mmCIF file of the C-alpha atoms, coordinates in Angstrom:
data_MODEL
# 
_entry.id   MODEL 
# 
loop_
_atom_site.group_PDB 
_atom_site.id 
_atom_site.type_symbol 
_atom_site.label_atom_id 
_atom_site.label_alt_id 
_atom_site.label_comp_id 
_atom_site.label_asym_id 
_atom_site.label_entity_id 
_atom_site.label_seq_id 
_atom_site.pdbx_PDB_ins_code 
_atom_site.Cartn_x 
_atom_site.Cartn_y 
_atom_site.Cartn_z 
_atom_site.occupancy 
_atom_site.B_iso_or_equiv 
_atom_site.pdbx_formal_charge 
_atom_site.auth_seq_id 
_atom_site.auth_comp_id 
_atom_site.auth_asym_id 
_atom_site.auth_atom_id 
_atom_site.pdbx_PDB_model_num 
ATOM 1  C CA . UNK A 1 1  ? -0.062  0.232  0.185   1.00 0.00 ? 1  UNK A CA 1 
ATOM 2  C CA . UNK A 1 2  ? 2.888   2.329  0.552   1.00 0.00 ? 2  UNK A CA 1 
ATOM 3  C CA . UNK A 1 3  ? 4.334   1.634  -2.235  1.00 0.00 ? 3  UNK A CA 1 
ATOM 4  C CA . UNK A 1 4  ? 1.457   2.258  -4.344  1.00 0.00 ? 4  UNK A CA 1 
ATOM 5  C CA . UNK A 1 5  ? 0.960   5.783  -2.436  1.00 0.00 ? 5  UNK A CA 1 
ATOM 6  C CA . UNK A 1 6  ? 4.747   6.531  -3.345  1.00 0.00 ? 6  UNK A CA 1 
ATOM 7  C CA . UNK A 1 7  ? 3.885   5.711  -7.257  1.00 0.00 ? 7  UNK A CA 1 
ATOM 8  C CA . UNK A 1 8  ? 0.827   7.936  -6.933  1.00 0.00 ? 8  UNK A CA 1 
ATOM 9  C CA . UNK A 1 9  ? 2.980   10.814 -5.566  1.00 0.00 ? 9  UNK A CA 1 
ATOM 10 C CA . UNK A 1 10 ? 5.300   10.361 -8.045  1.00 0.00 ? 10 UNK A CA 1 
ATOM 11 C CA . UNK A 1 11 ? 3.009   10.623 -10.988 1.00 0.00 ? 11 UNK A CA 1 
ATOM 12 C CA . UNK A 1 12 ? 0.912   13.477 -9.538  1.00 0.00 ? 12 UNK A CA 1 
ATOM 13 C CA . UNK A 1 13 ? 4.148   15.308 -8.899  1.00 0.00 ? 13 UNK A CA 1 
ATOM 14 C CA . UNK A 1 14 ? 5.390   14.518 -12.647 1.00 0.00 ? 14 UNK A CA 1 
ATOM 15 C CA . UNK A 1 15 ? 2.540   15.763 -14.251 1.00 0.00 ? 15 UNK A CA 1 
ATOM 16 C CA . UNK A 1 16 ? 2.600   18.999 -12.118 1.00 0.00 ? 16 UNK A CA 1 
ATOM 17 C CA . UNK A 1 17 ? 5.937   19.734 -13.443 1.00 0.00 ? 17 UNK A CA 1 
ATOM 18 C CA . UNK A 1 18 ? 7.766   18.844 -9.847  1.00 0.00 ? 18 UNK A CA 1 
ATOM 19 C CA . UNK A 1 19 ? 10.211  16.552 -11.620 1.00 0.00 ? 19 UNK A CA 1 
ATOM 20 C CA . UNK A 1 20 ? 12.727  16.428 -8.544  1.00 0.00 ? 20 UNK A CA 1 
ATOM 21 C CA . UNK A 1 21 ? 9.862   15.365 -6.001  1.00 0.00 ? 21 UNK A CA 1 
ATOM 22 C CA . UNK A 1 22 ? 8.635   13.064 -8.884  1.00 0.00 ? 22 UNK A CA 1 
ATOM 23 C CA . UNK A 1 23 ? 12.013  11.509 -9.157  1.00 0.00 ? 23 UNK A CA 1 
ATOM 24 C CA . UNK A 1 24 ? 12.454  11.250 -5.397  1.00 0.00 ? 24 UNK A CA 1 
ATOM 25 C CA . UNK A 1 25 ? 9.265   8.910  -5.050  1.00 0.00 ? 25 UNK A CA 1 
ATOM 26 C CA . UNK A 1 26 ? 9.807   6.732  -8.153  1.00 0.00 ? 26 UNK A CA 1 
ATOM 27 C CA . UNK A 1 27 ? 13.685  6.282  -6.686  1.00 0.00 ? 27 UNK A CA 1 
ATOM 28 C CA . UNK A 1 28 ? 11.795  5.023  -3.526  1.00 0.00 ? 28 UNK A CA 1 
ATOM 29 C CA . UNK A 1 29 ? 9.510   2.805  -5.501  1.00 0.00 ? 29 UNK A CA 1 
ATOM 30 C CA . UNK A 1 30 ? 12.260  1.421  -7.504  1.00 0.00 ? 30 UNK A CA 1 
ATOM 31 C CA . UNK A 1 31 ? 14.491  0.737  -4.678  1.00 0.00 ? 31 UNK A CA 1 
ATOM 32 C CA . UNK A 1 32 ? 11.584  -0.834 -2.605  1.00 0.00 ? 32 UNK A CA 1 
ATOM 33 C CA . UNK A 1 33 ? 12.137  1.739  0.231   1.00 0.00 ? 33 UNK A CA 1 
ATOM 34 C CA . UNK A 1 34 ? 9.332   2.390  2.724   1.00 0.00 ? 34 UNK A CA 1 
ATOM 35 C CA . UNK A 1 35 ? 9.359   4.425  5.986   1.00 0.00 ? 35 UNK A CA 1 
ATOM 36 C CA . UNK A 1 36 ? 10.513  2.579  8.852   1.00 0.00 ? 36 UNK A CA 1 
ATOM 37 C CA . UNK A 1 37 ? 7.585   0.856  11.188  1.00 0.00 ? 37 UNK A CA 1 
ATOM 38 C CA . UNK A 1 38 ? 8.865   2.634  14.243  1.00 0.00 ? 38 UNK A CA 1 
ATOM 39 C CA . UNK A 1 39 ? 9.043   5.890  12.730  1.00 0.00 ? 39 UNK A CA 1 
ATOM 40 C CA . UNK A 1 40 ? 7.364   8.706  14.235  1.00 0.00 ? 40 UNK A CA 1 
ATOM 41 C CA . UNK A 1 41 ? 5.463   10.022 11.106  1.00 0.00 ? 41 UNK A CA 1 
ATOM 42 C CA . UNK A 1 42 ? 4.663   6.602  9.998   1.00 0.00 ? 42 UNK A CA 1 
ATOM 43 C CA . UNK A 1 43 ? 2.730   6.046  13.507  1.00 0.00 ? 43 UNK A CA 1 
ATOM 44 C CA . UNK A 1 44 ? 1.025   9.280  13.213  1.00 0.00 ? 44 UNK A CA 1 
ATOM 45 C CA . UNK A 1 45 ? -0.022  8.521  9.896   1.00 0.00 ? 45 UNK A CA 1 
ATOM 46 C CA . UNK A 1 46 ? -1.778  5.215  10.693  1.00 0.00 ? 46 UNK A CA 1 
ATOM 47 C CA . UNK A 1 47 ? -3.252  6.601  13.910  1.00 0.00 ? 47 UNK A CA 1 
ATOM 48 C CA . UNK A 1 48 ? -4.855  9.275  11.819  1.00 0.00 ? 48 UNK A CA 1 
ATOM 49 C CA . UNK A 1 49 ? -6.135  6.764  8.982   1.00 0.00 ? 49 UNK A CA 1 
ATOM 50 C CA . UNK A 1 50 ? -7.340  4.861  11.680  1.00 0.00 ? 50 UNK A CA 1 
ATOM 51 C CA . UNK A 1 51 ? -9.123  7.600  13.470  1.00 0.00 ? 51 UNK A CA 1 
ATOM 52 C CA . UNK A 1 52 ? -10.864 8.656  10.283  1.00 0.00 ? 52 UNK A CA 1 
ATOM 53 C CA . UNK A 1 53 ? -12.109 5.366  9.534   1.00 0.00 ? 53 UNK A CA 1 
ATOM 54 C CA . UNK A 1 54 ? -13.774 4.858  12.788  1.00 0.00 ? 54 UNK A CA 1 
ATOM 55 C CA . UNK A 1 55 ? -15.066 8.390  12.409  1.00 0.00 ? 55 UNK A CA 1 
ATOM 56 C CA . UNK A 1 56 ? -16.748 7.360  8.680   1.00 0.00 ? 56 UNK A CA 1 
ATOM 57 C CA . UNK A 1 57 ? -17.903 4.148  10.426  1.00 0.00 ? 57 UNK A CA 1 
ATOM 58 C CA . UNK A 1 58 ? -19.810 5.716  13.292  1.00 0.00 ? 58 UNK A CA 1 
ATOM 59 C CA . UNK A 1 59 ? -21.272 7.718  10.474  1.00 0.00 ? 59 UNK A CA 1 
ATOM 60 C CA . UNK A 1 60 ? -22.488 5.278  8.681   1.00 0.00 ? 60 UNK A CA 1 
ATOM 61 C CA . UNK A 1 61 ? -23.829 3.300  11.398  1.00 0.00 ? 61 UNK A CA 1 
ATOM 62 C CA . UNK A 1 62 ? -25.931 6.451  12.552  1.00 0.00 ? 62 UNK A CA 1 
ATOM 63 C CA . UNK A 1 63 ? -27.114 6.911  9.103   1.00 0.00 ? 63 UNK A CA 1 
ATOM 64 C CA . UNK A 1 64 ? -28.502 3.728  9.239   1.00 0.00 ? 64 UNK A CA 1 
ATOM 65 C CA . UNK A 1 65 ? -29.949 3.888  12.705  1.00 0.00 ? 65 UNK A CA 1 
ATOM 66 C CA . UNK A 1 66 ? -27.567 1.471  14.230  1.00 0.00 ? 66 UNK A CA 1 
ATOM 67 C CA . UNK A 1 67 ? -25.176 2.021  17.348  1.00 0.00 ? 67 UNK A CA 1 
# 
């Protein structure tokens, strides 16, 4: 999943004309370099994603009259 995100970032930056940033993310893809599991940035990002998923799930439950 992380590699797919880097691939998408690489493509986006390419189309925006940010070639240096595009190359940076492309290089990470090619080397298979991902963020260390102990990285604070990765932990914060994962916690934020989990929180957003739970929030959306709770909204859907309320829409459907569930608790």
